[in-house]
Backbone as ProteinMPNN parsed JSONL, in Angstrom:
{"seq_chain_A": "PAAAPAPAAAPAPKKAPAAAAAGDTTVNCPMPGTILQVKVSEGQAVKAGDTLFILEAMKMENEIVAPCDGTVKSVSVNKGDAVQSNDQLAVIG", "coords_chain_A": {"N_chain_A": [[27.949, -54.036, -12.246], [31.346, -53.1, -12.954], [32.305, -50.339, -15.024], [33.755, -50.661, -18.271], [37.253, -50.054, -18.799], [38.374, -46.932, -20.181], [39.438, -46.728, -23.565], [42.909, -46.45, -24.471], [44.257, -43.346, -25.568], [44.757, -42.825, -28.993], [47.844, -42.23, -30.704], [48.125, -39.038, -31.999], [45.74, -38.937, -34.029], [44.719, -39.062, -37.496], [43.12, -36.302, -39.106], [39.703, -36.62, -39.2], [37.95, -37.411, -42.157], [35.866, -34.938, -43.597], [32.357, -35.133, -43.796], [30.7, -35.241, -46.867], [28.348, -32.893, -47.9], [24.985, -32.872, -49.215], [25.047, -32.468, -52.677], [27.695, -31.747, -52.711], [30.985, -32.564, -53.943], [33.034, -35.319, -53.601], [36.5, -35.819, -53.589], [38.326, -38.529, -54.31], [41.094, -40.754, -53.698], [42.796, -42.213, -56.413], [44.555, -44.381, -56.42], [46.855, -46.324, -54.372], [49.41, -44.506, -52.631], [51.699, -41.755, -52.021], [51.21, -38.515, -50.77], [52.647, -35.88, -52.376], [52.453, -33.15, -52.805], [50.233, -30.605, -51.678], [48.067, -28.635, -53.24], [45.983, -26.943, -52.853], [43.785, -25.097, -50.636], [41.456, -24.954, -47.884], [38.463, -23.255, -48.666], [39.348, -22.204, -51.033], [38.703, -21.299, -54.4], [38.103, -23.415, -57.149], [38.511, -24.661, -60.506], [37.151, -27.057, -62.808], [39.485, -29.519, -63.601], [41.663, -28.206, -62.498], [44.738, -28.657, -60.748], [44.8, -30.404, -57.755], [46.239, -32.016, -55.978], [49.491, -33.586, -55.812], [50.298, -36.829, -56.361], [52.411, -39.426, -55.495], [52.834, -42.456, -56.955], [53.678, -45.741, -57.657], [56.28, -44.982, -58.388], [55.824, -42.796, -59.972], [54.739, -39.43, -60.605], [51.548, -38.27, -60.099], [48.942, -36.176, -61.129], [46.249, -35.08, -59.251], [43.189, -34.005, -60.079], [40.646, -31.419, -59.996], [37.312, -32.493, -60.207], [35.219, -30.903, -60.857], [33.86, -27.522, -61.036], [34.062, -25.288, -58.251], [34.189, -24.635, -54.687], [36.758, -25.37, -52.422], [35.886, -27.26, -49.765], [36.891, -28.874, -47.751], [40.08, -30.234, -46.882], [41.549, -33.305, -46.658], [44.006, -34.5, -46.338], [47.593, -34.329, -45.813], [50.813, -33.064, -46.889], [53.084, -35.665, -47.507], [51.537, -37.674, -46.426], [50.565, -41.094, -46.422], [48.397, -42.69, -48.605], [45.481, -44.608, -49.503], [43.695, -46.461, -52.075], [40.631, -44.961, -52.891], [40.587, -43.397, -50.568], [39.42, -40.448, -49.004], [40.317, -37.326, -50.269], [39.644, -34.636, -50.576], [36.877, -32.282, -50.331], [34.676, -30.755, -52.528], [32.543, -28.052, -52.925]], "CA_chain_A": [[29.284, -54.319, -12.769], [32.178, -51.921, -13.217], [32.369, -49.934, -16.438], [35.014, -51.033, -18.939], [38.18, -48.906, -18.819], [38.388, -46.183, -21.443], [40.591, -47.121, -24.391], [44.016, -45.486, -24.476], [44.178, -42.418, -26.694], [45.668, -43.153, -30.099], [48.771, -41.116, -30.931], [47.81, -38.082, -33.063], [44.973, -39.515, -35.137], [44.52, -38.203, -38.666], [41.872, -35.56, -39.098], [38.65, -37.423, -39.827], [37.439, -36.739, -43.358], [34.571, -34.288, -43.435], [31.294, -35.756, -44.588], [30.256, -34.377, -47.958], [26.928, -32.56, -47.832], [24.276, -33.095, -50.476], [25.483, -31.525, -53.7], [29.151, -31.619, -52.686], [31.712, -33.596, -54.668], [34.17, -35.848, -52.869], [37.645, -36.196, -54.421], [38.945, -39.708, -53.705], [42.386, -41.159, -54.225], [42.598, -43.262, -57.411], [45.442, -45.52, -56.205], [47.707, -46.13, -53.193], [50.618, -43.718, -52.876], [52.087, -40.756, -51.032], [50.921, -37.141, -51.18], [53.871, -35.086, -52.474], [52.095, -31.734, -52.696], [48.836, -30.192, -51.534], [48.092, -27.381, -53.989], [44.785, -26.156, -52.545], [43.46, -24.961, -49.217], [40.021, -24.793, -47.64], [37.951, -21.947, -49.045], [39.881, -21.805, -52.332], [37.863, -21.596, -55.567], [38.79, -24.225, -58.162], [37.8, -24.972, -61.74], [37.35, -28.438, -63.247], [40.79, -29.706, -64.238], [42.74, -27.627, -61.679], [45.473, -29.649, -59.967], [44.571, -30.281, -56.314], [47.294, -32.731, -55.263], [50.429, -34.415, -56.565], [50.364, -38.136, -55.704], [53.445, -40.329, -55.998], [52.384, -43.841, -56.942], [54.452, -46.57, -58.578], [57.425, -44.166, -58.782], [55.409, -41.746, -60.895], [53.958, -38.355, -60.016], [50.232, -38.187, -60.721], [48.151, -35.016, -60.724], [44.852, -35.318, -58.892], [42.564, -32.759, -60.514], [39.264, -31.158, -59.581], [36.35, -33.047, -61.153], [34.156, -29.929, -61.117], [34.082, -26.177, -60.501], [33.492, -25.109, -56.917], [35.043, -24.136, -53.613], [37.268, -26.459, -51.594], [35.266, -27.193, -48.434], [37.804, -29.485, -46.787], [41.237, -30.991, -47.369], [41.654, -34.378, -45.666], [45.364, -35.06, -46.296], [48.716, -33.4, -45.741], [52.016, -33.491, -47.597], [53.772, -36.784, -46.865], [50.597, -38.719, -45.993], [50.354, -42.297, -47.234], [46.965, -42.839, -48.868], [45.049, -45.842, -50.164], [42.631, -46.263, -53.06], [39.335, -44.489, -52.401], [40.669, -42.494, -49.421], [38.957, -39.098, -49.32], [41.378, -36.313, -50.274], [39.06, -33.304, -50.417], [35.469, -32.118, -50.678], [34.435, -29.513, -53.266], [31.125, -27.733, -52.879]], "C_chain_A": [[30.032, -53.03, -13.073], [32.206, -51.625, -14.708], [33.724, -50.345, -17.006], [35.941, -49.825, -18.942], [38.16, -48.228, -20.193], [39.595, -46.605, -22.265], [41.66, -46.037, -24.364], [43.896, -44.604, -25.711], [45.194, -42.815, -27.76], [46.606, -41.976, -30.323], [48.377, -40.311, -32.164], [47.029, -38.68, -34.22], [44.867, -38.533, -36.295], [43.197, -37.482, -38.512], [40.825, -36.404, -39.825], [38.141, -36.691, -41.055], [36.066, -36.136, -43.097], [33.547, -34.997, -44.304], [30.849, -34.766, -45.657], [28.754, -34.148, -47.825], [26.289, -32.85, -49.187], [24.72, -32.041, -51.478], [26.984, -31.308, -53.724], [29.781, -32.785, -53.442], [32.916, -34.022, -53.85], [35.259, -36.234, -53.868], [38.35, -37.333, -53.7], [40.242, -40.058, -54.418], [42.192, -42.31, -55.228], [43.444, -44.512, -57.177], [46.281, -45.278, -54.962], [48.958, -45.331, -53.561], [50.89, -42.772, -51.724], [51.791, -39.366, -51.588], [52.233, -36.354, -51.187], [53.597, -33.602, -52.297], [50.599, -31.591, -52.5], [48.784, -28.795, -52.131], [46.881, -26.495, -53.725], [44.611, -26.048, -51.041], [41.962, -24.75, -49.09], [39.61, -23.37, -48.001], [38.42, -21.476, -50.414], [38.917, -22.196, -53.45], [38.702, -22.376, -56.576], [37.889, -24.408, -59.371], [38.067, -26.43, -62.083], [38.676, -28.528, -63.982], [41.945, -29.072, -63.483], [43.413, -28.734, -60.879], [45.259, -29.368, -58.484], [45.743, -30.853, -55.524], [48.255, -33.348, -56.267], [50.607, -35.684, -55.737], [51.491, -38.941, -56.33], [52.93, -41.751, -55.835], [53.17, -44.591, -58.007], [55.606, -45.777, -59.198], [57.106, -43.122, -59.847], [54.64, -40.681, -60.13], [52.668, -38.205, -60.805], [49.519, -36.945, -60.217], [46.731, -35.475, -60.41], [44.145, -33.989, -59.153], [41.128, -32.654, -60.023], [38.309, -31.715, -60.629], [35.272, -32.042, -61.566], [34.603, -28.55, -60.625], [33.487, -26.118, -59.099], [34.49, -24.502, -55.958], [35.469, -25.319, -52.763], [36.69, -26.287, -50.19], [36.15, -27.816, -47.371], [38.92, -30.196, -47.529], [41.54, -32.017, -46.292], [43.051, -34.97, -45.522], [46.391, -33.948, -46.215], [49.872, -33.946, -46.563], [52.694, -34.603, -46.806], [52.852, -37.899, -46.404], [50.596, -39.892, -46.969], [48.855, -42.473, -47.374], [46.702, -44.135, -49.616], [43.985, -45.508, -51.207], [41.336, -45.914, -52.349], [39.393, -43.687, -51.11], [40.175, -41.11, -49.869], [40.113, -38.126, -49.224], [40.814, -34.923, -49.989], [37.564, -33.361, -50.725], [35.337, -30.752, -51.357], [32.932, -29.28, -53.271], [30.766, -26.605, -53.813]], "O_chain_A": [[29.433, -52.007, -13.404], [32.139, -52.528, -15.542], [34.722, -50.369, -16.287], [35.478, -48.692, -19.071], [37.957, -48.874, -21.221], [40.672, -46.819, -21.709], [41.352, -44.851, -24.248], [43.482, -45.066, -26.775], [46.35, -43.105, -27.453], [46.198, -40.828, -30.147], [48.305, -40.862, -33.262], [47.595, -38.911, -35.289], [44.921, -37.319, -36.098], [42.27, -37.982, -37.874], [41.057, -36.849, -40.949], [37.922, -35.481, -41.007], [35.214, -36.751, -42.455], [33.85, -35.409, -45.424], [30.647, -33.585, -45.373], [27.985, -35.094, -47.658], [26.986, -33.049, -50.182], [24.763, -30.853, -51.158], [27.5, -30.731, -54.682], [29.184, -33.855, -53.565], [33.728, -33.188, -53.45], [34.984, -36.894, -54.87], [38.905, -37.143, -52.618], [40.454, -39.706, -55.578], [41.497, -43.279, -54.922], [43.105, -45.588, -57.67], [46.411, -44.133, -54.531], [49.492, -45.465, -54.662], [50.391, -42.949, -50.613], [52.091, -39.08, -52.747], [52.86, -36.176, -50.143], [54.404, -32.88, -51.712], [49.803, -32.339, -53.067], [49.389, -27.868, -51.592], [46.763, -25.417, -54.307], [45.207, -26.804, -50.274], [41.284, -24.411, -50.06], [40.311, -22.408, -47.687], [37.943, -20.456, -50.91], [38.376, -23.302, -53.445], [39.86, -22.044, -56.827], [36.665, -24.321, -59.273], [39.096, -26.981, -61.692], [38.963, -27.725, -64.87], [43.103, -29.361, -63.787], [42.744, -29.643, -60.387], [45.499, -28.259, -58.007], [46.188, -30.267, -54.536], [47.896, -33.603, -57.417], [51.009, -35.633, -54.575], [51.531, -39.122, -57.547], [52.629, -42.195, -54.728], [53.305, -44.116, -59.134], [55.873, -45.893, -60.395], [57.999, -42.627, -60.535], [53.973, -40.973, -59.137], [52.688, -38.034, -62.024], [49.493, -36.686, -59.014], [46.098, -36.168, -61.206], [44.459, -32.976, -58.528], [40.487, -33.649, -59.685], [38.473, -31.442, -61.818], [34.509, -32.288, -62.499], [35.587, -28.424, -59.897], [32.52, -26.818, -58.798], [35.502, -23.931, -56.364], [34.65, -26.172, -52.419], [36.967, -25.299, -49.511], [36.171, -27.36, -46.228], [38.74, -30.691, -48.642], [41.765, -31.655, -45.137], [43.268, -35.845, -44.683], [46.104, -32.786, -46.507], [49.912, -35.132, -46.893], [52.859, -34.501, -45.591], [53.329, -38.969, -46.027], [50.623, -39.704, -48.186], [48.122, -42.413, -46.387], [47.587, -44.684, -50.273], [43.441, -44.404, -51.218], [40.995, -46.508, -51.327], [38.342, -43.318, -50.587], [40.478, -40.662, -50.975], [40.818, -38.096, -48.215], [41.415, -34.134, -49.261], [37.057, -34.33, -51.29], [35.813, -29.738, -50.847], [32.149, -30.179, -53.577], [29.601, -26.215, -53.891]]}, "name": "protein", "num_of_chains": 1, "seq": "PAAAPAPAAAPAPKKAPAAAAAGDTTVNCPMPGTILQVKVSEGQAVKAGDTLFILEAMKMENEIVAPCDGTVKSVSVNKGDAVQSNDQLAVIG"}
């Protein structure tokens, strides 16, 4: 039998979230909203409580802060991205 045709390429898929390695901390989105600002970049050192992102949700701006000290290993969202609850935003190692 003939092989099934390859699926059409999706238009510009989002960067797949990096898998957190053992010992890494994943920063997830607490509620649906829109990313207004990305305040960190990969490789940046952060302290617990540092603001990582500004999330607009329910017409309010919410600071998403680092849950621990470490280095940002990956950033999974960009300014303007719509996010849902529990979407991965970043990984801190």
